C-alpha positions in Angstrom: -30.7 30.2 103.1 -33.2 28.7 101.0 -36.8 28.4 102.5 -40.7 28.2 101.6 -42.7 31.0 102.1 -45.8 32.8 100.1 -46.2 31.5 96.5 -42.8 30.5 95.4 -39.2 28.9 96.5 -37.0 31.7 97.4 -33.2 31.5 97.3 -32.7 34.0 100.1 -34.7 34.8 103.3 -34.0 38.3 102.7 -36.0 38.6 99.8 -37.5 41.9 99.9 -37.1 45.5 101.5 -39.7 48.0 101.5 -39.7 51.9 101.3 -39.9 53.4 104.7 -42.5 55.8 103.8 -45.1 53.4 102.5 -47.0 50.5 103.5 -46.5 46.6 102.9 -49.4 44.6 102.1 -49.2 41.4 104.4 -50.3 38.0 104.0 -53.8 39.1 105.4 -54.4 40.9 102.5 -58.1 40.4 101.1 -58.3 38.8 97.5 -59.9 36.9 95.3 -57.7 34.0 93.8 -59.4 34.4 90.5 -59.5 37.9 89.9 -56.9 39.7 92.2 -57.1 43.4 92.0 -54.9 45.4 94.2 -55.2 49.1 94.8 -51.4 50.3 94.9 -50.9 49.5 98.1 -48.3 46.9 97.5 -45.1 48.8 97.5 -42.8 46.2 98.2 -39.4 46.6 96.4 -37.7 43.2 95.4 -34.1 43.3 95.8 -33.4 39.4 95.8 -33.8 36.2 93.9 -36.9 34.7 93.8 -38.9 31.9 91.7 -42.9 31.9 91.4 -44.2 28.6 90.8 -47.9 29.2 91.7 -48.1 25.7 93.7 -50.1 27.0 96.4 -52.8 28.8 94.3 -51.7 32.6 94.9 -49.0 34.8 94.0 -46.8 36.6 96.5 -47.6 39.9 98.1 -45.1 42.1 96.0 -47.1 41.4 93.0 -49.4 43.9 91.9 -52.4 43.2 89.5 -53.7 46.1 87.5 -57.0 45.3 85.4 -57.0 48.6 84.0 -60.3 49.4 85.4 -61.9 46.3 83.3 -63.6 43.6 84.9 -63.4 41.4 81.6 -59.2 41.7 82.1 -59.0 38.7 84.5 -56.0 36.9 86.1 -56.2 33.2 87.7 -53.8 31.1 89.6 -54.1 27.5 89.0 -52.0 25.2 91.7 -52.9 22.1 90.1 -51.5 23.2 86.5 -48.8 25.4 88.3 -49.5 28.1 86.4 -50.7 31.8 86.0 -53.3 32.8 83.3 -54.2 36.3 82.1 -56.9 36.9 80.0 -57.2 40.5 78.2 -60.1 41.8 77.2 -61.3 42.5 73.4 -60.3 46.0 72.4 -57.5 46.5 75.0 -53.9 47.7 73.9 -50.7 49.3 75.4 -49.6 51.9 72.9 -48.8 55.6 72.6 -52.0 56.9 74.5 -54.0 53.6 75.0 -53.0 51.8 78.3 -56.0 49.5 78.7 -53.8 46.3 78.9 -54.0 44.2 82.2 -50.8 43.8 84.0 -48.9 42.0 86.6 -45.8 43.5 88.1 -43.7 44.4 91.0 -40.8 47.2 91.9 -37.3 46.8 92.1 -34.2 49.2 91.9 -31.6 46.3 90.9 -29.9 45.2 87.8 -31.8 41.8 87.2 -32.6 38.9 85.3 -36.1 37.7 84.7 -36.8 34.7 82.9 -40.5 32.9 82.3 -42.2 30.0 80.3 -45.2 31.5 78.3 -47.7 29.6 76.5 -49.6 31.7 74.0 -50.9 31.2 70.5 -52.1 34.4 69.1 -54.4 34.3 66.0 -55.6 37.6 65.1 -53.9 40.8 64.6 -52.2 43.0 67.2 -52.5 40.2 70.1 -49.6 40.5 72.5 -48.3 38.8 75.6 -45.0 38.9 77.4 -42.8 40.8 79.6 -41.7 44.5 80.0 -40.1 47.2 82.2 -41.8 50.3 82.9 -40.0 53.2 84.2 -42.2 54.9 87.0 -40.5 58.1 86.6 -40.7 58.7 82.9 -43.8 56.6 82.2 -41.9 55.1 79.3 -41.7 51.1 78.8 -40.0 48.7 76.7 -41.2 45.3 76.4 -40.7 42.0 74.6 -43.7 40.0 73.3 -45.0 36.7 71.4 -47.6 38.4 69.0 -49.7 38.4 65.9 -48.5 41.9 64.7 -48.5 42.6 60.8 -46.3 45.7 61.8 -43.5 43.2 61.4 -44.2 42.4 57.6 -41.2 44.7 56.4 -39.5 41.9 54.4 -40.5 38.9 52.1 -40.1 36.3 54.3 -41.6 38.0 57.5 -44.7 36.6 59.0 -47.5 38.0 61.5 -46.6 35.1 64.0 -43.5 36.4 65.9 -41.6 37.6 68.8 -41.4 41.4 69.0 -39.5 44.2 70.9 -41.0 47.6 71.2 -40.5 50.8 73.3 -42.6 53.9 73.8 -40.7 56.9 74.5 -42.4 60.2 75.5 -42.9 62.3 72.8 -41.5 60.0 70.1 -44.1 57.3 70.2 -43.4 53.7 69.6 -39.9 52.6 68.5 -39.9 49.2 66.8 -37.0 47.0 67.2 -36.1 43.6 66.3 -38.4 40.7 65.7 -38.4 37.2 64.8 -40.7 34.8 62.9 -42.1 32.3 65.4 -44.8 29.9 65.1 -44.5 27.9 68.6 -47.2 28.5 71.1 -44.4 27.9 74.0 -41.5 30.1 74.2 -39.1 30.9 77.2 -38.4 34.4 77.2 -35.3 36.3 79.1 -35.2 40.2 80.1 -31.9 41.5 81.6 -31.4 45.0 82.7 -27.8 46.0 83.6 -27.7 49.9 84.2 -29.2 51.6 81.0 -28.9 48.6 79.0 -31.7 46.2 78.5 -31.5 42.8 76.4 -34.1 40.5 75.6 -33.5 36.7 74.4 -35.8 33.7 73.9 -35.7 30.0 73.9 -37.5 26.9 72.9 -36.4 24.6 75.3 -35.2 27.2 78.0 -31.6 25.8 77.6 -30.4 27.4 74.2 -31.0 31.2 74.2 -30.7 33.5 71.3 -30.6 37.1 71.9 -33.4 39.1 70.1 -32.1 42.8 70.7 -30.2 44.8 72.8 -31.4 48.5 73.9 -29.6 51.2 75.6 -32.3 53.6 77.4 -30.4 56.7 78.6 -31.2 58.0 81.9 -33.3 54.9 82.9 -34.6 55.3 86.4 -33.1 53.3 89.1 -36.4 52.1 90.3 -38.6 50.3 87.6 -41.5 47.7 87.4 -41.0 44.5 85.7 -44.4 43.4 84.6 -46.2 40.7 82.7 -48.8 41.7 80.2 -51.5 40.8 77.5 -53.9 42.5 75.2 -56.0 42.2 72.0 -57.0 45.2 70.0 -59.4 42.8 68.2 -63.0 41.8 68.7 -61.6 38.8 70.8 -60.0 38.3 73.8 -56.3 37.0 74.3 -55.3 34.4 77.0 -51.9 34.0 78.0 -50.4 31.5 80.5 -47.2 32.1 82.6 -45.1 29.3 84.2 -42.1 29.4 86.2 -41.0 33.0 86.4 -37.5 33.6 88.0 -35.8 36.8 89.4 -32.2 37.1 89.9 -30.4 40.0 91.0 -27.1 40.8 89.0 -23.7 41.8 90.7 
């Protein structure tokens, strides 16, 4: 049954369940709309479809904001523009041993498809923003970002403005997968998980999609965190805008 609840429009009223030994943060959670900083008490496991449209000026309870202990990493929801913005402070990163990037994520133990519209125009080296999957057991991640990154310069036609898939493997470091030259500031991103298979696609209009890469992660945990992120290793911050985030459970 369709209905309105929290900050989005839900296809199903039974949209989430909680772990029985943990606490769910309710609608009375104290928060600052301009810089939400949850403390790890948000443990809702999302198991059904939802769309986050930001029309009521806040995000729903299952999202957990992590500012990486840096007050200059900020997040804001704008109900007029119907968008969420995330600003990563200067000298932030998500790499082999550095985890100073702000993130906004939720837990799920389902196969899923997540899609979002992003607005990001990186101008200096090693600025990234996008969507990722974090294995809560192994602490490894795989992510898809709109970026400016000279790591991608491997052929004569490569440019630093690109879309990029990377993975962190414990004991192996960063694995770099496919990238695509990309100059537009608006991009639609899609991440799909089916068992151990994770695929990443992109679109310029949200209608015609092109797969960028498909990765098999052996022994991927059933419970993972889907997260949005941004970072800038440069001396200037990076701001990314998210719109129309949707999550669909796959059969």
